[in-house]
PDB file of N, CA, C and O in Angstrom:
ATOM      1  N   MET A   1      22.502   8.537  15.533  1.00  0.00           N
ATOM      2  CA  MET A   1      23.519   7.516  15.487  1.00  0.00           C
ATOM      3  C   MET A   1      24.823   8.119  16.011  1.00  0.00           C
ATOM      4  O   MET A   1      25.163   9.247  15.652  1.00  0.00           O
ATOM      5  N   PRO A   2      25.548   7.401  16.840  1.00  0.00           N
ATOM      6  CA  PRO A   2      26.841   7.904  17.324  1.00  0.00           C
ATOM      7  C   PRO A   2      27.856   7.984  16.179  1.00  0.00           C
ATOM      8  O   PRO A   2      27.989   7.043  15.396  1.00  0.00           O
ATOM      9  N   THR A   3      28.561   9.092  16.086  1.00  0.00           N
ATOM     10  CA  THR A   3      29.555   9.242  15.024  1.00  0.00           C
ATOM     11  C   THR A   3      30.701   8.248  15.182  1.00  0.00           C
ATOM     12  O   THR A   3      31.386   7.947  14.204  1.00  0.00           O
ATOM     13  N   ALA A   4      30.922   7.738  16.374  1.00  0.00           N
ATOM     14  CA  ALA A   4      31.983   6.746  16.592  1.00  0.00           C
ATOM     15  C   ALA A   4      31.706   5.453  15.823  1.00  0.00           C
ATOM     16  O   ALA A   4      32.627   4.677  15.569  1.00  0.00           O
ATOM     17  N   ASP A   5      30.440   5.214  15.449  1.00  0.00           N
ATOM     18  CA  ASP A   5      30.070   4.005  14.708  1.00  0.00           C
ATOM     19  C   ASP A   5      30.187   4.181  13.194  1.00  0.00           C
ATOM     20  O   ASP A   5      29.966   3.231  12.442  1.00  0.00           O
ATOM     21  N   LEU A   6      30.531   5.390  12.741  1.00  0.00           N
ATOM     22  CA  LEU A   6      30.605   5.677  11.311  1.00  0.00           C
ATOM     23  C   LEU A   6      32.050   5.849  10.860  1.00  0.00           C
ATOM     24  O   LEU A   6      32.883   6.394  11.585  1.00  0.00           O
ATOM     25  N   ARG A   7      32.334   5.372   9.639  1.00  0.00           N
ATOM     26  CA  ARG A   7      33.645   5.570   9.023  1.00  0.00           C
ATOM     27  C   ARG A   7      33.441   6.040   7.593  1.00  0.00           C
ATOM     28  O   ARG A   7      32.438   5.712   6.959  1.00  0.00           O
ATOM     29  N   VAL A   8      34.384   6.799   7.097  1.00  0.00           N
ATOM     30  CA  VAL A   8      34.378   7.232   5.707  1.00  0.00           C
ATOM     31  C   VAL A   8      35.693   6.792   5.082  1.00  0.00           C
ATOM     32  O   VAL A   8      36.760   6.976   5.668  1.00  0.00           O
ATOM     33  N   THR A   9      35.611   6.205   3.882  1.00  0.00           N
ATOM     34  CA  THR A   9      36.833   5.879   3.152  1.00  0.00           C
ATOM     35  C   THR A   9      36.830   6.634   1.831  1.00  0.00           C
ATOM     36  O   THR A   9      35.782   6.851   1.222  1.00  0.00           O
ATOM     37  N   VAL A  10      38.021   7.029   1.401  1.00  0.00           N
ATOM     38  CA  VAL A  10      38.218   7.660   0.099  1.00  0.00           C
ATOM     39  C   VAL A  10      39.225   6.799  -0.643  1.00  0.00           C
ATOM     40  O   VAL A  10      40.380   6.682  -0.232  1.00  0.00           O
ATOM     41  N   ASP A  11      38.781   6.200  -1.736  1.00  0.00           N
ATOM     42  CA  ASP A  11      39.614   5.257  -2.493  1.00  0.00           C
ATOM     43  C   ASP A  11      40.204   4.187  -1.577  1.00  0.00           C
ATOM     44  O   ASP A  11      41.363   3.801  -1.729  1.00  0.00           O
ATOM     45  N   GLY A  12      39.397   3.711  -0.624  1.00  0.00           N
ATOM     46  CA  GLY A  12      39.795   2.632   0.273  1.00  0.00           C
ATOM     47  C   GLY A  12      40.613   3.060   1.476  1.00  0.00           C
ATOM     48  O   GLY A  12      40.956   2.224   2.312  1.00  0.00           O
ATOM     49  N   ILE A  13      40.934   4.344   1.585  1.00  0.00           N
ATOM     50  CA  ILE A  13      41.726   4.847   2.708  1.00  0.00           C
ATOM     51  C   ILE A  13      40.793   5.543   3.693  1.00  0.00           C
ATOM     52  O   ILE A  13      40.032   6.434   3.315  1.00  0.00           O
ATOM     53  N   GLU A  14      40.858   5.131   4.957  1.00  0.00           N
ATOM     54  CA  GLU A  14      39.962   5.706   5.961  1.00  0.00           C
ATOM     55  C   GLU A  14      40.308   7.162   6.224  1.00  0.00           C
ATOM     56  O   GLU A  14      41.477   7.522   6.364  1.00  0.00           O
ATOM     57  N   ARG A  15      39.274   7.992   6.289  1.00  0.00           N
ATOM     58  CA  ARG A  15      39.412   9.416   6.594  1.00  0.00           C
ATOM     59  C   ARG A  15      38.562   9.731   7.811  1.00  0.00           C
ATOM     60  O   ARG A  15      37.533   9.092   8.036  1.00  0.00           O
ATOM     61  N   ARG A  16      38.977  10.696   8.587  1.00  0.00           N
ATOM     62  CA  ARG A  16      38.233  11.118   9.779  1.00  0.00           C
ATOM     63  C   ARG A  16      37.394  12.348   9.435  1.00  0.00           C
ATOM     64  O   ARG A  16      37.939  13.440   9.279  1.00  0.00           O
ATOM     65  N   PRO A  17      36.080  12.183   9.314  1.00  0.00           N
ATOM     66  CA  PRO A  17      35.241  13.345   9.023  1.00  0.00           C
ATOM     67  C   PRO A  17      35.220  14.334  10.181  1.00  0.00           C
ATOM     68  O   PRO A  17      35.405  13.959  11.339  1.00  0.00           O
ATOM     69  N   ALA A  18      34.997  15.581   9.858  1.00  0.00           N
ATOM     70  CA  ALA A  18      34.803  16.615  10.873  1.00  0.00           C
ATOM     71  C   ALA A  18      33.303  16.666  11.173  1.00  0.00           C
ATOM     72  O   ALA A  18      32.582  17.514  10.648  1.00  0.00           O
ATOM     73  N   TRP A  19      32.843  15.738  12.033  1.00  0.00           N
ATOM     74  CA  TRP A  19      31.428  15.712  12.410  1.00  0.00           C
ATOM     75  C   TRP A  19      31.159  16.906  13.321  1.00  0.00           C
ATOM     76  O   TRP A  19      32.047  17.336  14.057  1.00  0.00           O
ATOM     77  N   GLY A  20      29.967  17.433  13.280  1.00  0.00           N
ATOM     78  CA  GLY A  20      29.618  18.589  14.101  1.00  0.00           C
ATOM     79  C   GLY A  20      29.231  18.237  15.524  1.00  0.00           C
ATOM     80  O   GLY A  20      29.149  19.123  16.375  1.00  0.00           O
ATOM     81  N   ALA A  21      28.988  16.944  15.807  1.00  0.00           N
ATOM     82  CA  ALA A  21      28.542  16.529  17.140  1.00  0.00           C
ATOM     83  C   ALA A  21      28.887  15.052  17.346  1.00  0.00           C
ATOM     84  O   ALA A  21      29.334  14.375  16.420  1.00  0.00           O
ATOM     85  N   ALA A  22      28.676  14.566  18.562  1.00  0.00           N
ATOM     86  CA  ALA A  22      28.956  13.161  18.877  1.00  0.00           C
ATOM     87  C   ALA A  22      27.896  12.229  18.293  1.00  0.00           C
ATOM     88  O   ALA A  22      28.143  11.034  18.129  1.00  0.00           O
ATOM     89  N   ARG A  23      26.725  12.767  17.981  1.00  0.00           N
ATOM     90  CA  ARG A  23      25.647  11.991  17.361  1.00  0.00           C
ATOM     91  C   ARG A  23      25.175  12.743  16.127  1.00  0.00           C
ATOM     92  O   ARG A  23      25.173  13.974  16.103  1.00  0.00           O
ATOM     93  N   ILE A  24      24.778  12.000  15.108  1.00  0.00           N
ATOM     94  CA  ILE A  24      24.244  12.647  13.920  1.00  0.00           C
ATOM     95  C   ILE A  24      22.849  12.117  13.631  1.00  0.00           C
ATOM     96  O   ILE A  24      22.464  11.035  14.074  1.00  0.00           O
ATOM     97  N   ALA A  25      22.111  12.905  12.881  1.00  0.00           N
ATOM     98  CA  ALA A  25      20.759  12.539  12.475  1.00  0.00           C
ATOM     99  C   ALA A  25      20.610  12.873  10.992  1.00  0.00           C
ATOM    100  O   ALA A  25      21.492  13.496  10.400  1.00  0.00           O
ATOM    101  N   GLU A  26      19.512  12.465  10.405  1.00  0.00           N
ATOM    102  CA  GLU A  26      19.258  12.737   8.997  1.00  0.00           C
ATOM    103  C   GLU A  26      19.425  14.227   8.712  1.00  0.00           C
ATOM    104  O   GLU A  26      18.895  15.073   9.433  1.00  0.00           O
ATOM    105  N   GLY A  27      20.160  14.530   7.662  1.00  0.00           N
ATOM    106  CA  GLY A  27      20.390  15.918   7.275  1.00  0.00           C
ATOM    107  C   GLY A  27      21.690  16.497   7.800  1.00  0.00           C
ATOM    108  O   GLY A  27      22.136  17.537   7.315  1.00  0.00           O
ATOM    109  N   ASP A  28      22.317  15.845   8.792  1.00  0.00           N
ATOM    110  CA  ASP A  28      23.609  16.310   9.307  1.00  0.00           C
ATOM    111  C   ASP A  28      24.698  16.004   8.274  1.00  0.00           C
ATOM    112  O   ASP A  28      24.492  15.213   7.353  1.00  0.00           O
ATOM    113  N   ALA A  29      25.855  16.641   8.443  1.00  0.00           N
ATOM    114  CA  ALA A  29      26.938  16.472   7.469  1.00  0.00           C
ATOM    115  C   ALA A  29      28.282  16.358   8.161  1.00  0.00           C
ATOM    116  O   ALA A  29      28.467  16.848   9.275  1.00  0.00           O
ATOM    117  N   GLY A  30      29.207  15.712   7.495  1.00  0.00           N
ATOM    118  CA  GLY A  30      30.612  15.645   7.897  1.00  0.00           C
ATOM    119  C   GLY A  30      31.442  15.960   6.665  1.00  0.00           C
ATOM    120  O   GLY A  30      30.960  15.809   5.543  1.00  0.00           O
ATOM    121  N   THR A  31      32.667  16.391   6.853  1.00  0.00           N
ATOM    122  CA  THR A  31      33.500  16.815   5.734  1.00  0.00           C
ATOM    123  C   THR A  31      34.817  16.048   5.703  1.00  0.00           C
ATOM    124  O   THR A  31      35.473  15.885   6.732  1.00  0.00           O
ATOM    125  N   VAL A  32      35.200  15.576   4.516  1.00  0.00           N
ATOM    126  CA  VAL A  32      36.524  14.988   4.286  1.00  0.00           C
ATOM    127  C   VAL A  32      37.048  15.543   2.962  1.00  0.00           C
ATOM    128  O   VAL A  32      36.272  15.964   2.105  1.00  0.00           O
ATOM    129  N   ARG A  33      38.356  15.538   2.808  1.00  0.00           N
ATOM    130  CA  ARG A  33      38.968  15.965   1.539  1.00  0.00           C
ATOM    131  C   ARG A  33      39.066  14.768   0.602  1.00  0.00           C
ATOM    132  O   ARG A  33      39.402  13.658   1.013  1.00  0.00           O
ATOM    133  N   ALA A  34      38.761  15.026  -0.671  1.00  0.00           N
ATOM    134  CA  ALA A  34      38.867  13.984  -1.690  1.00  0.00           C
ATOM    135  C   ALA A  34      39.100  14.649  -3.042  1.00  0.00           C
ATOM    136  O   ALA A  34      38.559  15.719  -3.321  1.00  0.00           O
ATOM    137  N   ASP A  35      39.899  14.011  -3.864  1.00  0.00           N
ATOM    138  CA  ASP A  35      40.187  14.528  -5.201  1.00  0.00           C
ATOM    139  C   ASP A  35      39.044  14.206  -6.157  1.00  0.00           C
ATOM    140  O   ASP A  35      38.288  13.263  -5.924  1.00  0.00           O
ATOM    141  N   PRO A  36      38.914  14.991  -7.241  1.00  0.00           N
ATOM    142  CA  PRO A  36      37.926  14.660  -8.268  1.00  0.00           C
ATOM    143  C   PRO A  36      38.156  13.235  -8.775  1.00  0.00           C
ATOM    144  O   PRO A  36      39.297  12.815  -8.966  1.00  0.00           O
ATOM    145  N   GLY A  37      37.073  12.502  -8.989  1.00  0.00           N
ATOM    146  CA  GLY A  37      37.156  11.125  -9.455  1.00  0.00           C
ATOM    147  C   GLY A  37      37.337  10.095  -8.346  1.00  0.00           C
ATOM    148  O   GLY A  37      37.354   8.895  -8.617  1.00  0.00           O
ATOM    149  N   SER A  38      37.473  10.550  -7.097  1.00  0.00           N
ATOM    150  CA  SER A  38      37.651   9.627  -5.964  1.00  0.00           C
ATOM    151  C   SER A  38      36.362   8.878  -5.672  1.00  0.00           C
ATOM    152  O   SER A  38      35.266   9.387  -5.906  1.00  0.00           O
ATOM    153  N   ARG A  39      36.507   7.652  -5.154  1.00  0.00           N
ATOM    154  CA  ARG A  39      35.358   6.842  -4.722  1.00  0.00           C
ATOM    155  C   ARG A  39      35.252   6.965  -3.209  1.00  0.00           C
ATOM    156  O   ARG A  39      36.201   6.661  -2.486  1.00  0.00           O
ATOM    157  N   VAL A  40      34.097   7.410  -2.735  1.00  0.00           N
ATOM    158  CA  VAL A  40      33.863   7.666  -1.313  1.00  0.00           C
ATOM    159  C   VAL A  40      32.828   6.676  -0.792  1.00  0.00           C
ATOM    160  O   VAL A  40      31.820   6.419  -1.451  1.00  0.00           O
ATOM    161  N   SER A  41      33.079   6.121   0.392  1.00  0.00           N
ATOM    162  CA  SER A  41      32.134   5.190   1.023  1.00  0.00           C
ATOM    163  C   SER A  41      31.843   5.645   2.443  1.00  0.00           C
ATOM    164  O   SER A  41      32.741   6.071   3.169  1.00  0.00           O
ATOM    165  N   LEU A  42      30.580   5.550   2.830  1.00  0.00           N
ATOM    166  CA  LEU A  42      30.147   5.806   4.201  1.00  0.00           C
ATOM    167  C   LEU A  42      29.792   4.458   4.808  1.00  0.00           C
ATOM    168  O   LEU A  42      28.904   3.764   4.314  1.00  0.00           O
ATOM    169  N   LEU A  43      30.491   4.083   5.889  1.00  0.00           N
ATOM    170  CA  LEU A  43      30.345   2.766   6.502  1.00  0.00           C
ATOM    171  C   LEU A  43      29.838   2.882   7.931  1.00  0.00           C
ATOM    172  O   LEU A  43      30.204   3.804   8.659  1.00  0.00           O
ATOM    173  N   TRP A  44      28.997   1.943   8.320  1.00  0.00           N
ATOM    174  CA  TRP A  44      28.472   1.865   9.684  1.00  0.00           C
ATOM    175  C   TRP A  44      28.997   0.587  10.317  1.00  0.00           C
ATOM    176  O   TRP A  44      28.719  -0.509   9.832  1.00  0.00           O
ATOM    177  N   ASP A  45      29.748   0.723  11.388  1.00  0.00           N
ATOM    178  CA  ASP A  45      30.235  -0.433  12.140  1.00  0.00           C
ATOM    179  C   ASP A  45      29.163  -0.824  13.153  1.00  0.00           C
ATOM    180  O   ASP A  45      29.102  -0.282  14.257  1.00  0.00           O
ATOM    181  N   ARG A  46      28.314  -1.785  12.752  1.00  0.00           N
ATOM    182  CA  ARG A  46      27.228  -2.234  13.622  1.00  0.00           C
ATOM    183  C   ARG A  46      27.749  -2.980  14.829  1.00  0.00           C
ATOM    184  O   ARG A  46      27.151  -2.933  15.905  1.00  0.00           O
ATOM    185  N   SER A  47      28.869  -3.672  14.651  1.00  0.00           N
ATOM    186  CA  SER A  47      29.539  -4.392  15.734  1.00  0.00           C
ATOM    187  C   SER A  47      30.991  -4.572  15.318  1.00  0.00           C
ATOM    188  O   SER A  47      31.394  -4.105  14.253  1.00  0.00           O
ATOM    189  N   ARG A  48      31.775  -5.241  16.143  1.00  0.00           N
ATOM    190  CA  ARG A  48      33.196  -5.437  15.816  1.00  0.00           C
ATOM    191  C   ARG A  48      33.397  -6.235  14.535  1.00  0.00           C
ATOM    192  O   ARG A  48      34.426  -6.102  13.873  1.00  0.00           O
ATOM    193  N   VAL A  49      32.423  -7.061  14.184  1.00  0.00           N
ATOM    194  CA  VAL A  49      32.571  -7.940  13.021  1.00  0.00           C
ATOM    195  C   VAL A  49      31.533  -7.690  11.930  1.00  0.00           C
ATOM    196  O   VAL A  49      31.475  -8.449  10.963  1.00  0.00           O
ATOM    197  N   ASP A  50      30.722  -6.661  12.058  1.00  0.00           N
ATOM    198  CA  ASP A  50      29.640  -6.414  11.107  1.00  0.00           C
ATOM    199  C   ASP A  50      29.663  -4.955  10.654  1.00  0.00           C
ATOM    200  O   ASP A  50      29.322  -4.052  11.418  1.00  0.00           O
ATOM    201  N   THR A  51      30.069  -4.736   9.399  1.00  0.00           N
ATOM    202  CA  THR A  51      30.106  -3.396   8.823  1.00  0.00           C
ATOM    203  C   THR A  51      29.123  -3.329   7.667  1.00  0.00           C
ATOM    204  O   THR A  51      29.073  -4.235   6.835  1.00  0.00           O
ATOM    205  N   VAL A  52      28.339  -2.256   7.614  1.00  0.00           N
ATOM    206  CA  VAL A  52      27.339  -2.052   6.576  1.00  0.00           C
ATOM    207  C   VAL A  52      27.739  -0.837   5.740  1.00  0.00           C
ATOM    208  O   VAL A  52      28.094   0.206   6.290  1.00  0.00           O
ATOM    209  N   VAL A  53      27.682  -0.970   4.409  1.00  0.00           N
ATOM    210  CA  VAL A  53      27.921   0.168   3.522  1.00  0.00           C
ATOM    211  C   VAL A  53      26.612   0.951   3.432  1.00  0.00           C
ATOM    212  O   VAL A  53      25.627   0.459   2.881  1.00  0.00           O
ATOM    213  N   LEU A  54      26.605   2.170   3.974  1.00  0.00           N
ATOM    214  CA  LEU A  54      25.401   3.000   3.937  1.00  0.00           C
ATOM    215  C   LEU A  54      25.269   3.734   2.608  1.00  0.00           C
ATOM    216  O   LEU A  54      24.163   3.897   2.092  1.00  0.00           O
ATOM    217  N   ALA A  55      26.392   4.175   2.058  1.00  0.00           N
ATOM    218  CA  ALA A  55      26.379   4.891   0.776  1.00  0.00           C
ATOM    219  C   ALA A  55      27.750   4.770   0.137  1.00  0.00           C
ATOM    220  O   ALA A  55      28.766   4.625   0.816  1.00  0.00           O
ATOM    221  N   ARG A  56      27.753   4.833  -1.185  1.00  0.00           N
ATOM    222  CA  ARG A  56      29.012   4.792  -1.929  1.00  0.00           C
ATOM    223  C   ARG A  56      28.801   5.636  -3.185  1.00  0.00           C
ATOM    224  O   ARG A  56      27.801   5.473  -3.884  1.00  0.00           O
ATOM    225  N   TRP A  57      29.730   6.524  -3.469  1.00  0.00           N
ATOM    226  CA  TRP A  57      29.606   7.358  -4.651  1.00  0.00           C
ATOM    227  C   TRP A  57      30.985   7.739  -5.165  1.00  0.00           C
ATOM    228  O   TRP A  57      31.982   7.652  -4.447  1.00  0.00           O
ATOM    229  N   THR A  58      31.021   8.166  -6.434  1.00  0.00           N
ATOM    230  CA  THR A  58      32.251   8.634  -7.066  1.00  0.00           C
ATOM    231  C   THR A  58      32.100  10.118  -7.340  1.00  0.00           C
ATOM    232  O   THR A  58      31.109  10.552  -7.927  1.00  0.00           O
ATOM    233  N   LEU A  59      33.088  10.896  -6.913  1.00  0.00           N
ATOM    234  CA  LEU A  59      33.051  12.336  -7.144  1.00  0.00           C
ATOM    235  C   LEU A  59      33.270  12.618  -8.628  1.00  0.00           C
ATOM    236  O   LEU A  59      34.041  11.917  -9.285  1.00  0.00           O
ATOM    237  N   PRO A  60      32.599  13.637  -9.158  1.00  0.00           N
ATOM    238  CA  PRO A  60      32.781  13.949 -10.575  1.00  0.00           C
ATOM    239  C   PRO A  60      34.225  14.361 -10.872  1.00  0.00           C
ATOM    240  O   PRO A  60      34.860  15.059 -10.082  1.00  0.00           O
ATOM    241  N   ALA A  61      34.722  13.920 -12.014  1.00  0.00           N
ATOM    242  CA  ALA A  61      36.062  14.323 -12.452  1.00  0.00           C
ATOM    243  C   ALA A  61      35.970  15.722 -13.067  1.00  0.00           C
ATOM    244  O   ALA A  61      34.968  16.073 -13.692  1.00  0.00           O
ATOM    245  N   THR A  62      37.007  16.497 -12.884  1.00  0.00           N
ATOM    246  CA  THR A  62      37.022  17.829 -13.494  1.00  0.00           C
ATOM    247  C   THR A  62      37.697  17.734 -14.849  1.00  0.00           C
ATOM    248  O   THR A  62      38.582  16.902 -15.049  1.00  0.00           O
ATOM    249  N   GLY A  63      37.292  18.566 -15.762  1.00  0.00           N
ATOM    250  CA  GLY A  63      37.848  18.447 -17.095  1.00  0.00           C
ATOM    251  C   GLY A  63      38.132  19.711 -17.691  1.00  0.00           C
ATOM    252  O   GLY A  63      38.609  19.766 -18.825  1.00  0.00           O
TER     253      GLY A  63
END
């Protein structure tokens, strides 16, 4: 999948992952900064008007 079609948000704010290549495949990774307790979403822009949530998770809070 082209990385240009993927977006990552942290608490609703878009972040630019440091993808390792222009295309990614299963098992590849990208990195963004996020605080403990943040909600992270991985989004796929299928078209200009169609976005799919691929994954959504909350980072563990530190205590």
